[in-house]
N, C-alpha and C positions, 0 to 999 in steps of 0.2 A: 859526143857528150861524155864528160868524165864519169867513171863508174859510180863514184860516190854520189854525184848529182842525180844520176839516173835512179839509183836505189832510193834516194830521198824523195824524188817525185813519185815513184811507185808507192812508197809508204803513205804519202799524203793523199794520193788518189784512193788507195784502199781505205784509209780512214774516212774519207768523204763518203765513199760508197756505203760503209757500215752505218754512218750517221743517217743517210737517206733511208736505208732499209729499216732502221729502228723507228724513224718518224712514220714511215708507211705502216709498219706493223702496229704501232701505238694507235694510229688513226683508225685502223681496221678494228682493233679491239674495242676502242671507244664507240664506234658505230654499232658493233654487235651488241654491246651493253645497252645502248639506247634502244635498239630494236627489241631486245629481250624485255626491257622494262615496258615498252609500248604494248607488247603482246599480253602483259599481265593486266593492263587496264584498257581494254578496247572500247569502253563505253563512255569515255569522257569527252568525246568530240560531239558537239552539237550537230543535229541534223539540219541541213540547209533548208530553209523554209521555201515552200513552193506556192502555187496558186491557191488562194483561200477558197475553200468550198463551204459556203455559208450554210447555216443550219436549215435543212429542209428545202434547199434550192437546187433545181436542176437547170436553171437558166430562165430568162425572162418568159420564153414561150411556154414554160411549164407552170406558170403561176395559176393559182386557183381563181376561177372566174367569179368575181364579185362576191367574196364570202361575206356573210352577215356577222359583224362583230356582236358579241354578247354585251349588252349594255350593263354598266355598273350602277346606273341611276334608277333602274326599275325597282319596284318593291312589291311584295305580296299583298293582296287585299287582306283586310282584317277579318274576313269571313271565318267563322269557326270551322267551316268545312275544309279549309285549307290545312295542310300539315303544319305542325309547329316548326318555326325556323330552326335549322340546325346550326350549331356553332361552326366557325371556320374550321377547315381540316387542319389537323396538327402539322407542323413542319416536319420534314423528313428526320428520322432518328439521327441524332448527332453523336452517337456513341463512337469513340475513336476506334479506328481499324488499325490492325498491325501494319507496320510499314511494308510496302511491297518490295520485292527484290529489285536491285538496281536495274534500270532500263537498258534496253539493247538498241544499238543502231543497226540499220540494215535489215535484211530479210531472213537471216539465218536464225533458227530457233536455238536459244541458249538456255541452259537450266541453272537454277540456283536452289539452295536449301532454304526452306521457309517454314514457319510455324503456322499451321492452319487448324481451324476448328472443324472437326468432322462429326456429323450427326450419326448416331448409332441407329441403324434401321430406317433412316430417311423419314422418320415421323417425330420431329422435335418441335415443340412449341417454344415460344420465346422464353417463357418462365421455367422451362424444364432444363436448366443449365446442367443438371446432372447427367443428361443424356448425350452431352457433347464430350468429345475427348480431343485433347490437344495432340496434334501429330506433326512431327517434323518430316517433311518429305520434299522431294525435288519437284519444282514446278517451273514452267517456262517463264522467262523474264518478259516483262512488259516492254513495249517499244518506247523510246524517248520521243517519238514523233507526236506532236499535239494534233488533235482532231482538225483544228482550223488550218493546219499546215499540210494536210494530206492533199496531194494534187489530184486533178481529174485523171482518170485512167485506172490501170490495174492496181488493186491493193497489194497483190502478191509481189509487185515490183518495188514496193515501198516499205513494207513492214512484215514481220513474221506472222503466220496464222496463229490464232489463239492456241494456247497450250491445252493439253488434255486435262489439266486441273487449273482452275482459275480461282483466285482469291476474291471473294465477294465482300459485301458489307460485314463489319464486325469480325473479319477474318475467317468467315465461314466459307468452306471450299465447295464449289460446284464443278461439274465434270462435263464439258462439251466434248464431242467427238466428231468424226467426219468420215465420209467415204474415202477409200484409198488412203488410209491413215499414213501420215508421213512422219518426219523426224520429231514433230511436236509431241508425239505419244511416248517418246523415249524418256521424257522427264519423269513420268510416274503416272499411276492410275489409282483411282479410288475404288472402282467397282470391277469385279471380275468380268471379262468379256464373255465367259461361258454362259450360254443361255440355260434356263431350266430344261429339264428333260422334256416337258411339254412346252416347247418354246412359244407356241401360240397363246399361252396363258401367262407369259412373263410380264409382270407389270412395271418392271424397271426399264429405263432407257440405258442400255449398256454400251460400252465402247464397241465401235464397229471395226472388227479386225478381219473380216472375211471378204472375199471378192464380191463386188456388187452384184454379179450374176446370181449369187446365192440368195441375196435379199429379194431380188426380182422374182426368182422361182418361189420363194416363200409367199410373196404377195399373190402370185397366181394361185397358190394352194389354198389361201384363205378367201378366194373369190374376187380379188381385185381385177380391174379391167385388163384384158390381154389382147385387145384388137386394135388395128390401125397403128397409130403412133405409139401406143402403149405396149405393143408387142415387141419382144426381143428378136423377132424375125425381121423387123424393119431396120433400116440403117440407123445408127446412133445419131441423135440430134447434134447439130453443130454447136459447140460450146463457146462462150464468151467469158473472158475474165471478169470477175466481180469488181465493182468500184464501191466507193464509200456509201454506206446506208445513210440517207439524210435524217436529220433529227426532226422527224415529223411522226406523230402518232395519229392513226386513222381509226375512227369508229364509224360504223354504218348502221343506220336504222331506216328500214323501208316500211311503208304502210301508214295508215291514217291515225293509229293509236299513239297517244302521247307517252313518252317515257316518264316513269316515276322517279321519286327521290333516290331510291337505292341505286338505280343504274346511272343517273346523272352524278351521283356521288362517286361512283367508280371512275367516271370520266374526270371529275374535278380532282380526285385523288392522284390520277396519273399526271395531271397538270402541275400539282404541287410538288410531287416527287421528281418531276423532270422539268425543271424551270427553263431549260434551254431547248426544249422540244416544242415545236408548234403542235397544237392539238386541234383536230378537225372532227366534227360530227357531221357525217354526210347523210342527207335526207333526200327523199324524193318529193318533198312538199316544203312549204314554208314552215319555219319553226313555230310551234304553238306558243302562245303567251305563257302558258303554264310552264313549259320547258325553260323558257328564258328566265322567268321569275324564280324558278327553283335553282337554276344555276347561279343566279345572282345572289343567292344566300351565301355562297362561298366567296367571300370578298378577296381572299388571297389567291384567286386564280386569274385576276385581271392584271395585276402589277407584277409581271414576270419578264425576265429578259427576252423570252420568245413571244411576248404579247398575249393578249386575251385569247381565250378559246373562240373558235369561229365555226359557223355553220357553212357547209358547202352543199350545193345542189347538184345531184348526180346528172340531172338533165343538161347542165351546163357543159358536161364532159362528153355528151352523147356523140358528137361528130368525131371525136378522137378515139372512141372505143371501138375495138375490132368486132365485138359481138353485140352491139347495141340492137341490131335487128332481132337477134334471138331473145335478148332481154325484153324487148317490146312485145314479142309474140308470147313469151311465157307469162308476162304480166297480164295479158288479155285472156289467157285460156286455162291457166292452172288453178288447182284447188287451193282454197285459202290456207289450209294447214301445211302446204308445201311451198307456196310462192315466196313467202318471206325468206326462208332459208335458201331456196334456189337462187333468187336474185342476189342475195347477199354473198353467196358463194362465188358467183361470177364477178360481182362488182369489186370485191376485195382484190381479185387478181388484176382487173382492169385498172383500178385506181392506183394500186401500188406500182404497176408497170409505168403509168404516166407520171407519177410523182415521187415514187420511192418512199421508204420509211418503214414504220412498224404498224401492222394491223393487229387490233385486239378486239375480241368479242366484247359486247357491252356488259356481259356478266362475269368478266374477269376483273379482279381487284389486284392492283399492283402493290407489292410490299416494299420494294426498293427501287431506286432510280436506276435507269439503264447505265448512266455514266459511272455508277459505283462499281462496275465490273471491268474497269480498264477498257481495253479496245475490243472486248468480246462482241459487243453489239454494233460495232462499226462494220462488221462483216455480215453477209446474209445468214439467216438462221431459221431453223424450224424446231419443233419438238417431236419426240418419238418415244415409243416403247414397243413391246412385243418383238424384240430382237430385230429392230430396223424396219418392221413391216407396217406398224401403226404410226402414221404421220398425220395428225389432225390439222385442221386449218383454222383453229381458234386463236392462235398467236404465232406470228412469224414476221420476219423483216427482210426486205430486199432493196437493192439499189434501183434507182430509176432506170427504165429501159433495160431491165435485167434480161440477160440471156435466158435464164430459166423461165421467167414469166412470159417471155416471147414464145418459147416452146409450149408452155402450158396453155396459153390462149389459143394457139393453133390446134393443140390436141383437143381442147374442149370443143372448139368449133367443128372439128372432124367428128368427134364422138357424138355430138348432138345431131348434126346434120346427116351423117351417114349411118350411125348405129343407134340413133334415138336415145342416147344416154344423156339426157338433159337435166333431169331432176335429181335431188338428193336420193341416195348417196352416190349413185352411178354418174351423176353429172359432174359438177366441180367440187364435190365434197371431199371428205378425208381419204377414201380409197383412191380417188383420182389424184389427190395431192401426193399420196404415197408413191404411186406408180410413176407420175411425172418427175418427181424428185429423184427416184431411183434410176429412171431411164436417162435423165439428164446427166447424172453421175459426175457432179462437180465437187472437187475437193475444197472449193471456196466456201461451201455452205456448212455452217456448224449445226450439229444435231445436239439439242439439249434434252436430256431425259425428262419425261413428263413428271417425274417426281420433283422436279424443280419448277414446275409451272402449273400443276393441277392439284397439289395437295393443299386444300383450302385451310387446313388446320395446322399447317407446318410453316408458318411465316418465317421462322428462323432460317430455313434453308431455301425457301422458294423465292424466285423472282416475283411470282404472282400466283394467285389462286383462282382456279376456274370453278365456278359454282354450278355450271351446267343446268341453268334454269329453264332451258327449252323455251326461250322467249318468243320463238317464231310461231308457237301454237296460239290460236285465237283465244283460248281459255287461260293463257298465262296471265298471272297477276303482275301488271307493270307498275302498280302504285305503291309497292312495298317500299 
């Protein structure tokens, strides 16, 4: 080949190589740019929908046995001895809430700045607007996943656990926490985790930032059970990941006395504020006409997306209850001033294990709907104070066939049968609840400070108020 032709071909080949190299480099830069932009907006992809988990359902075999619907056609007699009809309950407060931070896809906790209303001193009434302060703080982003699209199975594989600060109705912040606190606590805290010097007198439910063994030892120090399955000398219980808490609210009333207007109004109020939650009043007898007639006064509890309030018979669930033999024995032999509380303590564990949902004492009044707190109440939850040691059993929520409730039912059976710990409080009451929760030691269970559930005069910050009327005593006035 002539030298000139050879040099010309080399020149053309070099030029082609440079052109290809430029094209590759440009494509690479374009790809990097796209990836960089994608990293800046990781929340715009919709979460793929999964199997629909209907409100309050665990499957056909978990349906309530022949519940008695509350008729909307009954009316009160015109006798002057009957209480005056009450007007329908008001609809839930419609005050606009500040926009929540953009939602997050996946299970990683992500933080965003948000304006929240913080109550000074945890005792703010609705009309005391001067006791609130607006605070900009970092809170965990809500998941984009809708309740109806959560699949059966582990929640922790589908969405992040609730953050350490959750924006509630009207932008008021509340503070859940959990054992073995994880990354969700990195977004920010409202309350100092440091207990009072006399920790056993601390009335706030504070963030739990210590090893669980510390809380267990504190429980033993204040006299909680420490034998059998409650002892830290026995093997740790086998844990099961939590699934979705069904939208069902359970109340329990055992005994022959009729519930009065005040307590049925609490039930009706929950139905109004939670229109997509099934509401069940469990009885050990047929509903009295007085109870049906009083509930019928509240016309706006029948036409709800979740349907009318229903009565359930605990006896219909007897064959499925693990401790029905103990329940039957206690009912036959215990004193009147303990039997109501003892039976209710056991039944709430049994019924929530079978059906899942939220249990509320009949003397709790709900101030806000559970759906107004984002995904907080999709997860199992309890309330607490006294630095993680006081965990009452008046309000809590769990998934059906819960791993915790499975452990608790076995622990109660052992405690009653082996150690004669059957009646309140040593039976299935608050000390038992505290020790079984701590021994189970699951990070899937949210702890809500009792300041958010028991301050009856603090509706602005509370999910609900517990009036502690001691309704299980024979002398309690149930007609108020």
